TORPA-4810 file (N, C-alpha, C, O; in nm, 3 decimals):
<nodes>
NODE_1_-8.862_24.184_5.415_-8.797_24.121_5.532_-8.637_24.147_5.532_-8.569_24.147_5.429_X
NODE_2_-8.588_24.168_5.659_-8.452_24.204_5.673_-8.353_24.079_5.702_-8.230_24.089_5.707_X
NODE_3_-8.425_23.963_5.722_-8.345_23.861_5.735_-8.449_23.723_5.707_-8.570_23.742_5.720_X
NODE_4_-8.405_23.602_5.674_-8.485_23.487_5.695_-8.461_23.412_5.823_-8.365_23.440_5.895_X
NODE_5_-8.543_23.322_5.851_-8.520_23.210_5.967_-8.383_23.161_5.972_-8.327_23.152_6.081_X
NODE_6_-8.321_23.129_5.860_-8.202_23.055_5.850_-8.087_23.171_5.881_-7.999_23.146_5.963_X
NODE_7_-8.091_23.292_5.818_-7.982_23.405_5.850_-7.991_23.423_6.001_-7.885_23.429_6.063_X
NODE_8_-8.119_23.435_6.073_-8.127_23.476_6.207_-8.074_23.365_6.284_-8.000_23.393_6.378_X
NODE_9_-8.101_23.240_6.257_-8.056_23.144_6.324_-7.881_23.113_6.315_-7.815_23.065_6.407_X
NODE_10_-7.833_23.149_6.190_-7.699_23.139_6.191_-7.631_23.245_6.267_-7.521_23.226_6.318_X
NODE_11_-7.698_23.367_6.275_-7.639_23.479_6.365_-7.651_23.439_6.504_-7.554_23.465_6.575_X
NODE_12_-7.745_23.385_6.554_-7.769_23.312_6.689_-7.659_23.223_6.718_-7.592_23.237_6.820_X
NODE_13_-7.640_23.137_6.636_-7.515_23.021_6.660_-7.383_23.109_6.666_-7.313_23.089_6.765_X
NODE_14_-7.343_23.198_6.579_-7.227_23.261_6.572_-7.219_23.361_6.704_-7.104_23.396_6.728_X
NODE_15_-7.310_23.407_6.784_-7.303_23.468_6.908_-7.313_23.373_7.029_-7.307_23.414_7.145_X
NODE_16_-7.330_23.237_6.995_-7.339_23.150_7.103_-7.470_23.136_7.187_-7.481_23.083_7.297_X
NODE_17_-7.565_23.195_7.112_-7.698_23.176_7.156_-7.795_23.079_7.124_-7.914_23.104_7.103_X
NODE_18_-7.739_22.961_7.119_-7.811_22.839_7.072_-7.837_22.737_7.179_-7.741_22.697_7.246_X
NODE_19_-7.961_22.689_7.200_-7.994_22.595_7.272_-8.066_22.491_7.212_-8.099_22.504_7.095_X
NODE_20_-8.097_22.381_7.280_-8.169_22.275_7.222_-8.320_22.302_7.204_-8.384_22.245_7.116_X
NODE_21_-8.382_22.402_7.301_-8.504_22.446_7.285_-8.530_22.545_7.162_-8.633_22.546_7.094_X
NODE_22_-8.422_22.627_7.145_-8.402_22.724_7.023_-8.393_22.653_6.916_-8.459_22.680_6.815_X
NODE_23_-8.306_22.547_6.924_-8.298_22.478_6.777_-8.413_22.398_6.734_-8.447_22.386_6.616_X
NODE_24_-8.477_22.339_6.839_-8.617_22.283_6.788_-8.705_22.375_6.742_-8.758_22.356_6.632_X
NODE_25_-8.736_22.493_6.820_-8.810_22.615_6.767_-8.760_22.644_6.626_-8.845_22.660_6.538_X
NODE_26_-8.636_22.653_6.596_-8.590_22.699_6.458_-8.651_22.597_6.367_-8.721_22.635_6.273_X
NODE_27_-8.627_22.462_6.392_-8.673_22.370_6.298_-8.822_22.362_6.260_-8.864_22.327_6.150_X
NODE_28_-8.900_22.400_6.369_-9.045_22.393_6.356_-9.078_22.534_6.253_-9.145_22.524_6.150_X
NODE_29_-9.021_22.656_6.298_-9.040_22.757_6.186_-8.990_22.757_6.071_-9.051_22.808_5.977_X
NODE_30_-8.854_22.694_6.055_-8.797_22.674_5.927_-8.880_22.589_5.829_-8.886_22.613_5.709_X
NODE_31_-8.942_22.487_5.892_-9.057_22.400_5.815_-9.158_22.463_5.778_-9.203_22.445_5.664_X
NODE_32_-9.211_22.545_5.859_-9.355_22.619_5.838_-9.302_22.734_5.728_-9.370_22.750_5.627_X
NODE_33_-9.203_22.798_5.745_-9.177_22.899_5.637_-9.146_22.852_5.513_-9.188_22.917_5.417_X
NODE_34_-9.069_22.735_5.490_-9.054_22.674_5.382_-9.179_22.629_5.303_-9.178_22.630_5.180_X
NODE_35_-9.290_22.588_5.378_-9.401_22.536_5.336_-9.481_22.661_5.278_-9.551_22.653_5.177_X
NODE_36_-9.464_22.770_5.349_-9.524_22.907_5.316_-9.485_22.960_5.171_-9.560_22.998_5.082_X
NODE_37_-9.367_22.955_5.172_-9.286_23.028_5.045_-9.351_23.027_4.911_-9.362_23.127_4.840_X
NODE_38_-9.395_22.897_4.877_-9.451_22.900_4.739_-9.582_22.977_4.734_-9.630_22.994_4.621_X
NODE_39_-9.646_23.026_4.834_-9.782_23.085_4.817_-9.744_23.229_4.784_-9.832_23.311_4.757_X
NODE_40_-9.613_23.263_4.785_-9.583_23.405_4.749_-9.530_23.432_4.600_-9.425_23.378_4.568_X
NODE_41_-9.582_23.495_4.530_-9.542_23.539_4.381_-9.412_23.602_4.385_-9.331_23.572_4.298_X
NODE_42_-9.377_23.704_4.493_-9.277_23.788_4.499_-9.234_23.812_4.638_-9.319_23.831_4.726_X
NODE_43_-9.087_23.811_4.667_-9.035_23.842_4.785_-8.963_23.953_4.779_-8.890_23.971_4.682_X
NODE_44_-8.969_24.054_4.889_-8.879_24.171_4.893_-8.787_24.172_5.021_-8.810_24.232_5.125_X
NODE_45_-8.684_24.098_4.994_-8.581_24.108_5.113_-8.511_24.245_5.108_-8.500_24.319_5.010_X
NODE_46_-8.469_24.265_5.228_-8.395_24.424_5.248_-8.251_24.412_5.229_-8.181_24.513_5.234_X
NODE_47_-8.195_24.287_5.205_-8.063_24.280_5.199_-8.052_24.151_5.125_-8.128_24.054_5.128_X
NODE_48_-7.904_24.175_5.036_-7.875_24.074_4.949_-7.843_23.929_5.021_-7.848_23.823_4.958_X
NODE_49_-7.814_23.935_5.147_-7.791_23.816_5.220_-7.920_23.760_5.265_-7.922_23.647_5.313_X
NODE_50_-8.007_23.815_5.257_-8.161_23.745_5.280_-8.211_23.686_5.140_-8.275_23.582_5.127_X
NODE_51_-8.176_23.758_5.052_-8.203_23.712_4.925_-8.138_23.578_4.882_-8.203_23.485_4.834_X
NODE_52_-8.005_23.575_4.904_-7.938_23.480_4.901_-7.978_23.346_4.987_-7.959_23.231_4.949_X
NODE_53_-8.027_23.377_5.087_-8.089_23.271_5.177_-8.216_23.215_5.117_-8.244_23.095_5.119_X
NODE_54_-8.286_23.306_5.067_-8.410_23.261_4.998_-8.394_23.168_4.873_-8.462_23.070_4.843_X
NODE_55_-8.293_23.219_4.810_-8.265_23.140_4.689_-8.194_23.016_4.734_-8.237_22.907_4.694_X
NODE_56_-8.089_23.022_4.814_-8.006_22.910_4.834_-8.060_22.793_4.934_-8.040_22.674_4.908_X
NODE_57_-8.122_22.832_5.038_-8.159_22.751_5.159_-8.317_22.726_5.131_-8.366_22.615_5.154_X
NODE_58_-8.391_22.825_5.083_-8.551_22.798_5.071_-8.587_22.759_4.906_-8.699_22.722_4.871_X
NODE_59_-8.484_22.774_4.821_-8.522_22.725_4.685_-8.608_22.835_4.612_-8.667_22.805_4.509_X
NODE_60_-8.614_22.944_4.659_-8.686_23.043_4.567_-8.623_23.099_4.457_-8.512_23.150_4.466_X
NODE_61_-8.691_23.095_4.349_-8.619_23.135_4.213_-8.567_23.276_4.228_-8.651_23.355_4.270_X
NODE_62_-8.469_23.318_4.208_-8.394_23.446_4.196_-8.493_23.572_4.143_-8.519_23.679_4.198_X
NODE_63_-8.536_23.516_4.021_-8.633_23.627_3.968_-8.755_23.669_4.040_-8.820_23.770_4.010_X
NODE_64_-8.782_23.592_4.131_-8.896_23.635_4.248_-8.850_23.702_4.350_-8.932_23.743_4.432_X
NODE_65_-8.729_23.725_4.367_-8.673_23.809_4.482_-8.622_23.946_4.443_-8.537_23.959_4.354_X
NODE_66_-8.676_24.053_4.514_-8.622_24.198_4.466_-8.588_24.243_4.594_-8.665_24.246_4.689_X
NODE_67_-8.441_24.287_4.595_-8.383_24.335_4.708_-8.432_24.485_4.724_-8.416_24.561_4.628_X
NODE_68_-8.486_24.529_4.833_-8.528_24.662_4.841_-8.450_24.714_4.980_-8.415_24.644_5.075_X
NODE_69_-8.438_24.831_4.966_-8.385_24.923_5.085_-8.475_25.008_5.159_-8.545_25.088_5.097_X
NODE_70_-8.482_24.998_5.287_-8.581_25.097_5.342_-8.508_25.206_5.406_-8.396_25.178_5.450_X
NODE_71_-8.555_25.338_5.421_-8.688_25.365_5.390_-8.688_25.409_5.228_-8.592_25.463_5.171_X
NODE_72_-8.808_25.378_5.172_-8.817_25.428_5.042_-8.888_25.560_5.034_-8.967_25.600_5.120_X
NODE_73_-8.851_25.628_4.914_-8.916_25.746_4.899_-9.037_25.729_4.810_-9.022_25.706_4.690_X
NODE_74_-9.168_25.741_4.870_-9.281_25.702_4.805_-9.324_25.806_4.715_-9.412_25.781_4.633_X
NODE_75_-9.273_25.918_4.721_-9.320_26.031_4.631_-9.249_26.020_4.511_-9.282_26.096_4.420_X
NODE_76_-9.149_25.933_4.490_-9.079_25.925_4.364_-9.125_25.802_4.316_-9.167_25.717_4.394_X
NODE_77_-9.122_25.783_4.181_-9.135_25.651_4.100_-9.279_25.599_4.098_-9.301_25.482_4.071_X
NODE_78_-9.384_25.693_4.130_-9.502_25.640_4.117_-9.566_25.585_3.982_-9.584_25.652_3.881_X
NODE_79_-9.597_25.453_3.998_-9.643_25.409_3.847_-9.768_25.479_3.774_-9.863_25.519_3.841_X
NODE_80_-9.766_25.489_3.666_-9.893_25.546_3.601_-9.985_25.439_3.588_-9.948_25.324_3.609_X
NODE_81_-10.104_25.465_3.555_-10.213_25.372_3.552_-10.183_25.263_3.439_-10.226_25.148_3.448_X
NODE_82_-10.106_25.306_3.334_-10.064_25.237_3.223_-9.954_25.129_3.264_-9.951_25.014_3.220_X
NODE_83_-9.868_25.179_3.350_-9.760_25.092_3.416_-9.807_24.982_3.513_-9.743_24.877_3.516_X
NODE_84_-9.919_25.001_3.594_-9.958_24.930_3.680_-9.976_24.776_3.644_-10.040_24.745_3.544_X
NODE_85_-9.922_24.687_3.722_-9.962_24.539_3.674_-10.116_24.509_3.676_-10.185_24.574_3.756_X
NODE_86_-10.169_24.425_3.603_-10.309_24.412_3.584_-10.318_24.250_3.657_-10.272_24.153_3.598_X
NODE_87_-10.368_24.242_3.760_-10.391_24.116_3.825_-10.537_24.059_3.832_-10.628_24.134_3.867_X
NODE_88_-10.564_23.921_3.798_-10.697_23.893_3.793_-10.748_23.866_3.937_-10.868_23.868_3.965_X
NODE_89_-10.652_23.841_4.026_-10.688_23.839_4.169_-10.600_23.939_4.251_-10.485_23.967_4.216_X
NODE_90_-10.658_23.988_4.355_-10.554_24.090_4.433_-10.432_24.039_4.477_-10.434_23.921_4.510_X
NODE_91_-10.311_24.109_4.486_-10.188_24.055_4.549_-10.220_24.041_4.685_-10.299_24.119_4.739_X
NODE_92_-10.164_23.948_4.745_-10.160_23.952_4.887_-10.029_23.980_4.931_-9.930_23.917_4.895_X
NODE_93_-10.031_24.088_5.020_-9.899_24.124_5.111_-9.916_24.076_5.248_-10.023_24.090_5.306_X
NODE_94_-9.797_24.011_5.312_-9.794_23.960_5.433_-9.665_24.051_5.504_-9.553_24.063_5.454_X
NODE_95_-9.702_24.100_5.611_-9.619_24.191_5.693_-9.599_24.097_5.825_-9.702_24.066_5.884_X
NODE_96_-9.485_24.053_5.871_-9.457_23.987_5.976_-9.353_24.047_6.072_-9.234_24.044_6.039_X
NODE_97_-9.390_24.104_6.195_-9.281_24.187_6.288_-9.351_24.166_6.418_-9.470_24.149_6.444_X
NODE_98_-9.237_24.174_6.498_-9.264_24.172_6.640_-9.231_24.321_6.690_-9.257_24.354_6.806_X
NODE_99_-9.180_24.397_6.610_-9.160_24.555_6.642_-9.214_24.639_6.529_-9.144_24.680_6.436_X
NODE_100_-9.334_24.661_6.542_-9.433_24.731_6.429_-9.376_24.840_6.422_-9.321_24.861_6.313_X
NODE_101_-9.365_24.943_6.519_-9.306_25.084_6.490_-9.186_25.102_6.439_-9.167_25.165_6.335_X
NODE_102_-9.087_25.043_6.516_-8.948_25.042_6.461_-8.908_25.001_6.325_-8.818_25.047_6.255_X
NODE_103_-9.001_24.894_6.300_-8.986_24.825_6.155_-9.068_24.891_6.040_-9.086_24.838_5.930_X
NODE_104_-9.115_25.010_6.075_-9.179_25.119_5.976_-9.328_25.049_5.943_-9.370_25.051_5.827_X
NODE_105_-9.393_24.996_6.033_-9.516_24.948_6.017_-9.625_25.057_5.982_-9.710_25.040_5.894_X
NODE_106_-9.616_25.169_6.057_-9.710_25.276_6.024_-9.672_25.333_5.867_-9.765_25.370_5.795_X
NODE_107_-9.561_25.338_5.828_-9.514_25.367_5.701_-9.589_25.287_5.574_-9.647_25.332_5.475_X
NODE_108_-9.561_25.141_5.622_-9.642_25.045_5.538_-9.796_25.058_5.525_-9.858_25.047_5.418_X
NODE_109_-9.859_25.085_5.667_-9.998_25.120_5.655_-10.046_25.247_5.577_-10.154_25.244_5.518_X
NODE_110_-9.963_25.364_5.576_-10.007_25.453_5.503_-9.976_25.432_5.356_-10.060_25.467_5.272_X
NODE_111_-9.870_25.381_5.323_-9.857_25.345_5.185_-9.967_25.249_5.140_-10.016_25.272_5.029_X
NODE_112_-10.011_25.149_5.206_-10.099_25.061_5.163_-10.247_25.137_5.138_-10.316_25.124_5.037_X
NODE_113_-10.274_25.205_5.233_-10.400_25.293_5.231_-10.416_25.399_5.119_-10.523_25.432_5.069_X
NODE_114_-10.305_25.443_5.091_-10.281_25.552_4.981_-10.279_25.480_4.837_-10.347_25.517_4.742_X
NODE_115_-10.206_25.392_4.836_-10.151_25.332_4.688_-10.189_25.183_4.660_-10.204_25.144_4.544_X
NODE_116_-10.201_25.109_4.758_-10.208_24.971_4.746_-10.336_24.900_4.767_-10.357_24.790_4.716_X
NODE_117_-10.417_24.957_4.834_-10.540_24.915_4.877_-10.624_24.866_4.757_-10.676_24.754_4.764_X
NODE_118_-10.639_24.932_4.661_-10.736_24.889_4.529_-10.659_24.742_4.476_-10.738_24.655_4.439_X
NODE_119_-10.527_24.713_4.471_-10.477_24.624_4.412_-10.433_24.501_4.516_-10.392_24.395_4.468_X
NODE_120_-10.441_24.515_4.636_-10.366_24.429_4.715_-10.463_24.395_4.856_-10.554_24.471_4.890_X
NODE_121_-10.435_24.294_4.918_-10.499_24.279_5.051_-10.355_24.243_5.138_-10.258_24.176_5.101_X
NODE_122_-10.379_24.312_5.264_-10.266_24.329_5.343_-10.301_24.236_5.487_-10.400_24.256_5.557_X
NODE_123_-10.201_24.135_5.513_-10.204_24.077_5.634_-10.099_24.106_5.719_-9.982_24.095_5.680_X
NODE_124_-10.132_24.148_5.845_-10.024_24.194_5.957_-10.010_24.070_6.050_-10.114_24.025_6.098_X
NODE_125_-9.907_24.018_6.077_-9.875_23.940_6.195_-9.789_23.997_6.281_-9.674_24.024_6.247_X
NODE_126_-9.844_24.025_6.422_-9.732_24.065_6.506_-9.801_24.054_6.638_-9.924_24.063_6.650_X
NODE_127_-9.708_24.031_6.750_-9.754_24.029_6.881_-9.705_24.155_6.948_-9.694_24.153_7.071_X
NODE_128_-9.673_24.273_6.876_-9.645_24.405_6.913_-9.791_24.441_6.973_-9.893_24.426_6.905_X
NODE_129_-9.793_24.498_7.126_-9.909_24.556_7.168_-9.953_24.674_7.083_-10.075_24.687_7.077_X
NODE_130_-9.877_24.765_7.015_-9.929_24.870_6.960_-10.020_24.846_6.834_-10.091_24.939_6.794_X
NODE_131_-10.019_24.738_6.777_-10.101_24.688_6.677_-10.248_24.699_6.717_-10.333_24.720_6.631_X
NODE_132_-10.284_24.684_6.862_-10.424_24.692_6.890_-10.478_24.838_6.896_-10.599_24.860_6.897_X
NODE_133_-10.394_24.925_6.899_-10.447_25.065_6.896_-10.410_25.148_6.766_-10.433_25.268_6.756_X
NODE_134_-10.359_25.080_6.679_-10.336_25.139_6.553_-10.445_25.134_6.464_-10.501_25.027_6.445_X
NODE_135_-10.487_25.254_6.398_-10.594_25.238_6.293_-10.558_25.188_6.189_-10.477_25.257_6.127_X
NODE_136_-10.594_25.068_6.131_-10.560_24.983_6.032_-10.598_25.036_5.879_-10.541_25.004_5.774_X
NODE_137_-10.693_25.111_5.893_-10.756_25.185_5.763_-10.804_25.322_5.800_-10.832_25.358_5.914_X
NODE_138_-10.812_25.402_5.681_-10.850_25.541_5.689_-10.999_25.541_5.630_-11.062_25.646_5.622_X
</nodes>
Protein backbone atom coordinates (compact mmCIF):
# COMPACT_ATOMS: atom_id res chain seq x y z
CA UNK A 1 0.00 0.00 0.00
CA UNK A 2 1.27 3.45 -0.79
CA UNK A 3 -1.04 5.20 1.68
CA UNK A 4 -3.72 4.47 4.23
CA UNK A 5 -7.24 5.81 4.33
CA UNK A 6 -6.12 8.24 7.00
CA UNK A 7 -3.12 9.60 5.06
CA UNK A 8 -5.26 9.93 1.90
CA UNK A 9 -7.95 11.77 3.83
CA UNK A 10 -5.41 14.14 5.43
CA UNK A 11 -4.02 14.89 1.96
CA UNK A 12 -7.52 15.71 0.62
CA UNK A 13 -8.16 18.02 3.59
CA UNK A 14 -4.86 19.87 2.95
CA UNK A 15 -5.90 20.33 -0.70
CA UNK A 16 -9.31 21.65 0.36
CA UNK A 17 -11.11 18.69 -1.19
CA UNK A 18 -13.27 17.77 1.75
CA UNK A 19 -17.04 17.71 1.65
CA UNK A 20 -19.67 16.33 3.98
CA UNK A 21 -20.25 13.36 1.67
CA UNK A 22 -16.51 12.70 1.43
CA UNK A 23 -16.14 12.92 5.21
CA UNK A 24 -18.97 10.42 5.72
CA UNK A 25 -17.49 8.08 3.11
CA UNK A 26 -14.09 8.32 4.80
CA UNK A 27 -15.55 7.41 8.19
CA UNK A 28 -17.30 4.35 6.74
CA UNK A 29 -14.17 3.13 4.95
CA UNK A 30 -11.97 4.00 7.94
CA UNK A 31 -14.21 1.87 10.18
CA UNK A 32 -14.15 -1.08 7.75
CA UNK A 33 -10.37 -0.81 7.29
CA UNK A 34 -9.81 -0.73 11.05
CA UNK A 35 -11.93 -3.89 11.44
CA UNK A 36 -10.06 -5.70 8.64
CA UNK A 37 -6.53 -4.92 9.87
CA UNK A 38 -6.39 -7.68 12.55
CA UNK A 39 -6.95 -10.29 9.82
CA UNK A 40 -3.54 -9.57 8.29
CA UNK A 41 -0.38 -10.98 9.80
CA UNK A 42 1.93 -8.59 7.92
CA UNK A 43 1.43 -5.26 6.14
CA UNK A 44 3.75 -3.89 3.46
CA UNK A 45 3.40 -0.11 3.19
CA UNK A 46 5.46 1.51 0.43
CA UNK A 47 6.36 4.54 2.54
CA UNK A 48 7.26 5.28 6.13
CA UNK A 49 4.32 7.71 6.35
CA UNK A 50 1.91 4.85 5.59
CA UNK A 51 3.65 2.68 8.20
CA UNK A 52 3.39 5.44 10.81
CA UNK A 53 -0.32 5.79 10.03
CA UNK A 54 -0.82 2.03 10.39
CA UNK A 55 0.99 2.08 13.74
CA UNK A 56 -0.32 5.36 15.15
CA UNK A 57 -3.86 5.59 13.77
CA UNK A 58 -4.78 1.94 13.23
CA UNK A 59 -2.86 0.40 16.14
CA UNK A 60 -0.86 -2.10 14.09
CA UNK A 61 2.22 -3.35 15.96
CA UNK A 62 5.34 -1.89 14.31
CA UNK A 63 6.90 -5.36 13.97
CA UNK A 64 4.06 -6.36 11.59
CA UNK A 65 4.79 -3.46 9.17
CA UNK A 66 7.56 -3.83 6.62
CA UNK A 67 8.26 -0.77 4.49
CA UNK A 68 8.92 -1.74 0.88
CA UNK A 69 9.82 0.38 -2.08
CA UNK A 70 8.56 -0.48 -5.55
CA UNK A 71 9.60 -1.68 -8.00
CA UNK A 72 11.44 -4.59 -6.49
CA UNK A 73 14.09 -6.62 -8.30
CA UNK A 74 12.69 -10.13 -8.06
CA UNK A 75 15.79 -11.69 -9.60
CA UNK A 76 17.80 -10.83 -6.46
CA UNK A 77 17.34 -12.21 -3.01
CA UNK A 78 15.24 -15.26 -3.82
CA UNK A 79 14.86 -17.32 -0.64
CA UNK A 80 16.17 -20.85 -0.74
CA UNK A 81 13.84 -23.67 0.21
CA UNK A 82 15.45 -23.71 3.66
CA UNK A 83 14.79 -19.98 4.19
CA UNK A 84 11.14 -20.06 3.16
CA UNK A 85 8.74 -19.69 6.08
CA UNK A 86 6.71 -22.75 6.85
CA UNK A 87 3.04 -22.01 7.31
CA UNK A 88 0.34 -24.41 8.37
CA UNK A 89 -2.20 -22.48 6.34
CA UNK A 90 -1.44 -20.52 3.19
CA UNK A 91 -0.69 -16.84 3.60
CA UNK A 92 -3.43 -14.64 2.21
CA UNK A 93 -2.43 -11.64 0.10
CA UNK A 94 -4.87 -8.81 -0.55
CA UNK A 95 -4.24 -6.32 -3.36
CA UNK A 96 -6.62 -3.37 -3.53
CA UNK A 97 -6.28 -0.81 -6.32
CA UNK A 98 -8.31 1.21 -8.78
CA UNK A 99 -5.28 1.60 -11.07
CA UNK A 100 -4.30 -2.00 -11.75
CA UNK A 101 -1.67 -1.48 -14.47
CA UNK A 102 -0.08 1.79 -13.20
CA UNK A 103 0.16 0.29 -9.69
CA UNK A 104 2.17 -2.71 -10.98
CA UNK A 105 -0.69 -5.22 -10.94
CA UNK A 106 0.80 -7.22 -13.81
CA UNK A 107 4.12 -7.38 -11.95
CA UNK A 108 2.32 -8.71 -8.88
CA UNK A 109 0.47 -11.37 -10.91
CA UNK A 110 3.68 -12.51 -12.55
CA UNK A 111 5.51 -12.64 -9.21
CA UNK A 112 2.61 -14.48 -7.59
CA UNK A 113 2.37 -17.05 -10.40
CA UNK A 114 6.12 -17.70 -10.43
CA UNK A 115 7.00 -17.63 -6.74
CA UNK A 116 4.09 -17.30 -4.34
CA UNK A 117 1.30 -19.51 -5.68
CA UNK A 118 2.43 -22.51 -3.62
CA UNK A 119 2.49 -20.63 -0.30
CA UNK A 120 -0.20 -17.98 -0.75
CA UNK A 121 -3.65 -17.17 -1.96
CA UNK A 122 -4.14 -13.84 -3.70
CA UNK A 123 -7.31 -11.75 -3.67
CA UNK A 124 -7.53 -8.75 -5.99
CA UNK A 125 -10.10 -6.02 -5.37
CA UNK A 126 -10.39 -3.46 -8.16
CA UNK A 127 -12.93 -1.60 -10.23
CA UNK A 128 -10.38 -1.11 -13.02
CA UNK A 129 -11.94 -2.54 -16.24
CA UNK A 130 -8.59 -4.03 -17.30
CA UNK A 131 -8.95 -6.67 -14.58
CA UNK A 132 -11.69 -8.34 -16.66
CA UNK A 133 -9.29 -9.09 -19.54
CA UNK A 134 -6.07 -9.84 -17.64
CA UNK A 135 -5.22 -13.56 -17.42
CA UNK A 136 -5.05 -14.14 -13.67
CA UNK A 137 -3.13 -17.39 -13.82
CA UNK A 138 -0.72 -19.14 -16.13
